[in-house]
N, C-alpha and C positions, 0 to 999 in steps of 0.2 A: 504494500500499499504507501509507502514511503517513497518509493521508486515512482510511482505512478504520480503522487502529488511533485516531484521532483521535476518530473518531464511537464507536469499542466503547467507549474510554476514557470517555467523556461520559456512555454509556449507562449504566455500572454505577457511575457516581458516585451517591453516597447522600446524601440530605439529612436532616440532621440537627436543623434549624431549625424541625421542625413542632413546633407547640405537643400537649401531652397528656403521657400515660403511656403506655407501652408494656402491652400486654394480659398478664394473668399466662396461664398454662397452662390454669387452669380456665375464664378468660373464653374463651379461644379456642376450647377444647371447646366451651364451651354454645355458641358462634356456630356453630361445625360443626354440631352435633345441630341447631339451629334450623334452619339453611339446608337440609340434610339433610330436614327434614320437610316444610319450606314445597316443596320440589321434588317431593317425594313426594303432596304434596295438590296437585299441579298448577299452583301458583303460581311461575310462570317466565314469562320475556319470550322470545318466539320471533325468529329472524332478521328474518323477515318484518314482525313488528311493530316492531322497531330501525329497517328500512329504511322504516317508513312516518313513525315517528316524525322520523327525519331530513329527511325531506322537509318538514315542517313548519316547519324550522327557518330 
């Protein structure tokens, strides 16, 4: 049980060392809108495509 706790504790640790600024609410909403439009127009990667790509690694 202590091993499970240690893994869970490490998993939820946040990394505040990344460079950059947080997104504003407006930026986040624009990204979501752009992503939705991209998905609706068929620009996405299927599971099969990902598996084929992984085989090339």
